[in-house]
C-alpha positions in Angstrom: 97.0 93.3 -3.9 95.5 91.4 -7.2 94.9 88.5 -5.7 93.9 89.4 -2.5 91.5 92.7 -3.0 88.7 90.4 -5.3 88.5 87.8 -2.5 88.0 90.1 -0.1 85.4 91.4 -2.0 83.8 87.9 -2.9 84.0 87.3 1.0 82.4 90.4 1.9 79.4 89.9 -0.6 78.4 87.2 1.5 78.7 89.2 4.6 76.3 91.8 3.5 74.1 89.0 2.0 73.7 87.1 5.8 73.5 90.6 7.6 70.7 91.4 5.2 69.0 87.8 5.7 69.5 88.9 9.8 68.3 92.3 9.5 65.2 91.3 7.4 64.6 88.4 9.9 65.0 90.7 13.0 62.3 92.8 11.1 60.1 90.5 10.9 60.6 88.4 14.1 63.1 88.9 17.0 62.3 85.1 17.6 63.5 84.4 14.2 66.7 86.2 14.6 67.4 84.1 18.0 66.8 81.0 15.3 68.9 81.7 12.8 72.2 81.4 14.0 71.8 78.2 15.5 70.3 76.4 12.6 72.8 78.0 10.2 75.8 76.7 12.5 74.2 73.2 12.6 73.6 73.1 8.7 77.2 74.2 8.1 78.6 71.7 10.4 77.0 68.8 8.8 78.4 70.0 5.1 82.0 71.3 6.7 83.7 68.0 6.2 82.5 67.3 2.8 82.9 71.6 1.8 86.0 71.0 3.2 87.6 68.7 1.0 86.2 70.0 -1.8 87.8 73.2 -0.9 91.1 71.5 -1.0 90.7 71.3 -4.7 92.6 74.6 -4.8 95.7 73.9 -3.2 95.7 70.9 -5.8 95.1 73.4 -8.9 97.4 75.9 -7.4 100.4 73.4 -7.0 99.8 72.0 -10.5 99.1 75.8 -11.9 102.9 76.4 -10.4 104.6 73.2 -11.5 102.8 73.9 -15.3 100.9 70.6 -15.2 97.9 72.2 -16.8 96.5 68.6 -17.8 96.0 67.2 -14.6 93.9 70.7 -13.4 90.5 69.9 -14.6 90.8 66.2 -13.4 91.5 67.6 -9.8 88.3 69.9 -10.1 86.2 67.5 -10.9 87.1 64.7 -8.2 85.9 67.4 -5.9 82.4 67.8 -7.5 82.6 64.0 -7.2 82.8 64.6 -3.4 79.8 67.3 -3.9 77.4 64.8 -5.9 78.2 61.7 -3.3 77.2 64.6 -0.2 73.9 65.8 -1.5 72.0 62.5 -0.7 73.7 62.5 2.6 72.9 66.1 3.7 69.2 65.5 2.6 68.9 62.3 4.7 69.1 65.0 7.7 66.0 66.8 7.1 63.7 64.0 8.8 66.1 64.7 11.8 66.0 68.0 12.2 62.8 68.6 14.9 64.4 66.0 16.6 67.5 66.8 16.8 66.7 70.9 17.9 64.2 69.4 20.8 67.2 68.2 22.3 69.3 71.2 22.6 66.8 72.5 25.3 65.8 76.4 23.8 62.7 77.6 23.9 59.6 75.7 21.7 59.0 78.9 19.9 62.7 78.8 19.0 62.9 75.3 18.2 60.4 75.0 15.7 61.9 78.0 13.6 65.5 76.7 13.8 64.2 73.4 12.0 62.2 74.9 9.8 65.4 77.5 8.9 67.9 73.8 8.8 65.6 72.1 6.7 65.5 74.9 3.7 69.0 75.3 3.8 69.9 71.3 3.2 68.6 71.9 -0.2 70.9 74.1 -1.2 74.1 72.2 0.9 74.9 70.3 -2.1 75.0 73.1 -4.6 77.4 74.6 -1.5 80.2 71.5 -1.9 80.0 71.2 -5.7 80.2 75.1 -6.0 83.1 75.1 -3.7 84.8 72.3 -6.1 83.9 74.4 -9.1 85.2 77.8 -7.6 88.8 75.7 -7.2 89.8 76.2 -10.7 89.5 79.8 -11.0 91.3 80.5 -7.6 93.6 77.8 -7.8 95.4 79.3 -11.3 94.9 83.1 -9.1 91.4 84.3 -11.6 90.2 85.5 -8.7 88.5 88.4 -10.6 85.6 85.7 -11.6 85.3 84.5 -8.5 84.5 87.9 -7.4 81.8 88.4 -9.8 79.9 85.2 -9.1 79.6 85.7 -5.9 78.6 88.7 -6.0 75.9 88.0 -8.4 74.7 85.1 -6.0 74.7 87.4 -2.8 72.9 89.9 -4.6 69.9 87.1 -6.1 69.8 86.0 -2.5 69.2 89.4 -1.4 66.7 90.2 -4.1 65.0 87.1 -3.2 65.0 87.5 0.3 62.5 90.5 0.9 59.8 88.7 -1.2 60.1 85.7 0.1 60.5 86.4 4.1 58.0 89.2 4.1 55.4 88.1 0.9 55.4 90.6 -1.8 55.6 90.5 -6.1 52.9 87.3 -5.7 55.0 85.1 -3.1 54.0 84.1 -0.2 54.6 85.4 3.3 57.5 82.3 4.6 59.6 84.4 7.3 62.7 82.1 8.4 61.9 79.7 5.6 61.8 82.1 2.7 65.0 83.0 3.7 66.7 79.4 3.7 65.0 79.0 0.4 66.7 82.4 -1.0 69.9 80.9 0.1 69.5 77.7 -1.0 68.5 78.7 -4.7 71.7 81.1 -4.5 73.7 78.3 -3.8 72.5 76.4 -6.5 72.8 79.5 -9.2 76.7 80.0 -8.0 77.3 76.5 -9.3 75.4 76.8 -12.4 77.4 80.1 -13.6 80.7 78.6 -12.4 80.1 75.1 -14.4 79.2 77.2 -17.8 82.4 79.2 -17.3 85.0 76.5 -16.4 83.8 74.3 -19.7 84.2 77.1 -22.1 86.3 75.8 -25.2 89.6 77.4 -24.0 89.1 75.9 -20.8 88.7 72.6 -22.1 91.4 72.6 -24.5 93.9 73.4 -22.0 92.6 72.0 -18.9 91.0 69.2 -19.7 88.0 70.9 -17.5 85.2 68.6 -19.9 87.3 65.8 -20.2 88.5 65.4 -17.1 84.6 64.9 -15.8 85.6 61.4 -14.5 86.2 59.3 -11.1 89.9 58.8 -11.0 90.7 56.4 -7.8 94.3 57.7 -7.7 94.0 60.9 -7.7 90.8 60.6 -5.5 92.8 58.7 -2.9 95.4 62.1 -2.7 92.4 64.7 -2.6 90.7 62.3 0.4 94.5 62.1 2.1 95.4 65.7 2.2 91.9 66.9 2.2 89.9 64.8 4.6 92.0 65.9 7.7 91.2 69.4 6.3 87.7 68.2 6.2 87.9 67.2 9.7 89.0 70.5 11.0 86.7 72.3 9.4 83.9 70.1 10.9 85.4 70.3 14.3 86.1 73.7 14.4 82.6 74.5 13.2 81.1 71.9 15.5 83.0 73.9 18.4 81.7 77.5 17.9 78.0 75.6 17.3 78.2 73.6 20.8 79.0 76.9 22.4 76.1 78.7 20.4 74.0 76.1 21.4 75.0 76.3 25.3 74.3 80.4 25.3 70.9 79.2 24.2 70.4 77.2 27.8 71.1 80.3 29.2 67.9 82.1 27.6 66.5 83.4 23.9 68.1 87.1 25.1 71.4 85.8 25.7 71.0 83.8 22.6 69.9 86.5 20.5 72.8 89.1 21.4 75.5 86.5 20.7 73.6 85.7 17.4 73.6 89.4 16.7 77.3 89.9 17.7 78.3 87.3 15.4 76.4 88.7 12.6 78.4 91.9 13.4 81.8 90.0 13.8 81.4 89.1 10.2 82.8 92.1 9.1 85.9 91.4 10.5 85.9 87.6 9.5 84.7 87.6 6.6 87.0 89.5 4.7 89.9 87.6 6.9 88.5 84.8 4.9 89.3 85.9 1.5 93.0 87.0 2.8 93.2 83.4 4.1 92.4 82.2 0.4 94.7 83.8 -0.9 97.4 83.2 1.0 96.5 79.4 0.7 96.6 79.7 -3.5 99.5 81.8 -2.9 101.5 79.2 -1.0 100.5 76.5 -3.2 101.2 78.5 -6.7 104.9 79.1 -5.3 105.5 75.5 -3.9 104.4 74.2 -7.3 107.4 76.6 -8.4 109.5 75.3 -6.0 110.0 78.7 -4.7 109.2 78.3 -1.1 110.8 81.8 -0.3 108.0 83.8 -2.1 105.6 81.8 -0.4 106.5 82.8 3.0 107.1 86.6 1.4 103.1 86.0 0.4 102.0 85.1 4.1 103.7 87.8 5.6 102.6 90.1 3.7 99.1 89.0 3.4 99.5 89.0 7.7 100.2 93.0 7.8 97.1 93.7 5.4 94.8 91.7 7.3 96.0 92.9 10.9 95.5 96.2 9.7 91.8 95.8 8.3 91.1 94.1 11.6 92.6 97.0 13.7 90.2 99.4 11.9 87.2 97.2 12.4 88.4 96.3 16.1 88.0 100.3 16.6 84.5 99.9 16.0 83.9 97.6 18.1 85.4 99.2 21.0 84.0 102.9 20.2 81.2 102.7 18.2 79.3 99.7 18.6 75.8 101.4 18.5 76.7 102.8 14.8 76.9 98.8 13.8 73.5 98.0 15.2 71.7 100.7 13.6 70.2 98.8 10.7 69.2 96.1 13.2 67.6 98.3 14.8 65.6 100.2 12.4 62.3 98.5 12.5 62.6 96.5 15.5 60.8 96.8 18.7 63.0 99.9 20.7 61.8 98.4 24.2 63.4 94.8 23.7 65.9 95.8 21.1 67.7 98.0 23.8 67.8 95.0 25.8 69.5 93.0 23.1 71.6 96.1 21.9 73.0 96.7 25.6 74.3 93.2 25.8 75.9 93.0 22.0 77.7 96.2 22.6 79.7 94.0 25.9 80.0 90.7 23.7 81.6 93.3 20.7 84.3 94.0 23.4 85.3 90.3 23.5 84.8 90.3 19.7 87.4 93.1 19.3 90.3 91.5 21.2 89.8 87.8 19.5 89.2 89.0 16.0 92.9 90.3 16.1 93.9 86.4 17.0 91.7 84.9 14.6 93.3 87.2 11.9 96.8 85.4 12.8 95.7 81.8 12.7 93.6 82.6 9.1 96.5 83.9 7.8 99.4 81.0 9.0 96.6 78.1 8.9 96.1 78.6 5.5 99.7 79.2 4.6 100.5 75.5 6.1 97.1 74.3 4.8 97.8 75.5 1.2 101.5 73.4 1.8 100.0 70.3 2.9 100.1 70.0 6.8 96.5 69.2 6.9 97.4 66.3 9.5 99.1 68.8 12.2 95.8 71.2 11.4 93.4 68.6 12.4 95.2 67.2 15.3 95.6 71.0 16.7 91.7 71.9 16.1 90.5 69.0 17.5 92.5 69.2 20.9 91.5 73.0 20.7 87.9 72.6 20.1 86.8 70.1 22.4 88.6 71.7 25.4 86.9 74.7 24.8 83.4 72.8 25.0 84.0 70.7 27.9 85.2 73.6 29.8 82.0 75.6 28.6 79.8 72.7 29.7 81.4 72.7 32.9 81.0 75.9 33.7 77.7 76.6 32.6 76.1 73.5 34.2 78.1 72.9 37.6 80.0 76.6 38.5 77.1 78.9 37.0 79.2 80.3 34.4 76.8 82.7 32.8 77.2 84.5 29.5 80.4 86.7 30.1 82.3 83.3 31.1 81.4 81.4 28.0 82.5 84.2 25.6 85.7 84.0 27.6 86.0 80.8 27.0 85.6 81.3 23.1 88.5 84.0 23.4 90.9 82.0 24.8 90.4 79.1 22.5 91.2 81.8 19.4 93.8 83.0 20.9 95.5 79.1 21.5 94.7 78.7 17.3 96.3 81.8 16.8 99.6 81.2 18.4 100.2 77.5 17.9 99.4 78.4 14.2 101.9 80.7 14.1 104.4 78.8 15.6 104.0 75.9 13.1 104.6 78.3 10.5 107.8 79.8 11.9 109.1 76.2 12.0 108.9 75.9 8.4 108.1 72.3 8.1 105.7 73.5 5.7 108.4 74.4 3.1 108.8 70.8 2.2 105.9 69.7 1.8 103.4 69.1 -1.4 100.5 67.9 -2.2 100.8 66.6 -5.7 102.5 63.8 -7.1 106.3 64.1 -6.0 106.9 63.6 -9.8 105.1 66.3 -10.9 106.1 69.2 -8.8 109.5 69.5 -11.4 110.3 67.4 -14.5 113.4 65.3 -14.0 114.5 66.8 -17.4 114.5 69.9 -15.6 116.8 69.2 -12.1 119.7 71.1 -12.2 118.6 73.8 -14.0 117.8 77.2 -11.9 115.6 78.4 -14.6 113.2 75.5 -15.0 111.9 76.4 -11.6 110.2 79.3 -12.5 107.6 78.5 -14.4 106.4 81.6 -16.6 103.6 82.5 -14.8 102.7 86.0 -13.5 103.8 86.4 -10.1 100.9 88.7 -8.1 101.3 91.9 -7.1 101.4 90.7 -3.2 105.0 88.3 -3.6 106.8 91.9 -4.9 106.1 93.6 -1.5 109.0 93.8 0.9 109.1 91.0 3.5 108.6 92.5 6.9 111.1 92.1 9.4 109.3 89.5 11.5 110.3 87.0 9.5 113.3 86.1 11.3 111.8 85.5 14.0 
């Protein structure tokens, strides 16, 4: 729990940030709310590959840390940082293409222009997102979740503080609307990078982990990071591309359908983002325990995290089913009552879909992060690409040729997530991940230590999560 709770708080802080972002936008303009989700999703898709590779630094740090090879940690982190640096000009180069791209999607003219504006503002923070993910891997991989929690809370609060004046025009700032929301997010991303860098290069870390001396490109380690991280990046990109494509199709159905879906996904974040924190914790614990050559402890941590995740999601899902209006009160506060009532009625129905698929999404998140923490990224990539392609094609055919409405699209989303959860659960039970490693084989255990049972358990503090009993389902 000492690993899980800070990460859940971290992801919840970003949930609150995005929740308030969109709450401010619906107060400012419901059309801006309709534009925010598609633009944000496209922005995320564009950065996903780089972000997936940089985030995979966490697994390298965790396995090096478990194997007691601290001198390799700083070098591994900087390979991810260089990925982020390389991504910056490539991401900024997409800014001029935004108006053309959103014009092709087919949303209303007013929504198109707002989507382009929001996307362009977010682009300035995308590189910071990638660099920040690599720097965060230094702390997460070693199990220092408290630092990440505090930094994420700081960045989220900064975003919220900047949102109000930049969106509405206050405290001497010009009213910028949706553009101001994007700028606030970008500033928060780079502030997070600055804080993480300053914390990482403190003297104790420089001496023990080489956090400053490792500031160089290491071709061998970079190739290894790309070997395992690139499939993870592709998986991340394809999964987000699939969701984005479905959102774009929903936008073609009408502004009401798009706005209601946006609102439903915003509320769905109450279940998704904390689960994402649990998933990061699972990936870290699996990496550390495999670095120690203790797959039994890795398995125990995964099952315990699954129990925690399912219990949490069941609690949140009960609100989606029995008290959905309660979750919409903040959005309703300053919105036009007549317009919002129509949006809310449709959103309440969509939240019942969310209540179903969030259970399978919890399963997906826990078990996909467990096998990715071991290095099983190629299987994850192939599975994700196949299912995402099937979901997008099915939605396109259903919408364009079979007159399938919004409920048909949300049914496809639910089936897609159900299949992801089932397949990755089965892959975990298969157990192939137990023998996988991402770090160099010679670094997992010293040659002189082979045969010495005590040497396989380094003197690292074992998180309390590992001490909990293994559920009976482990033997399935």
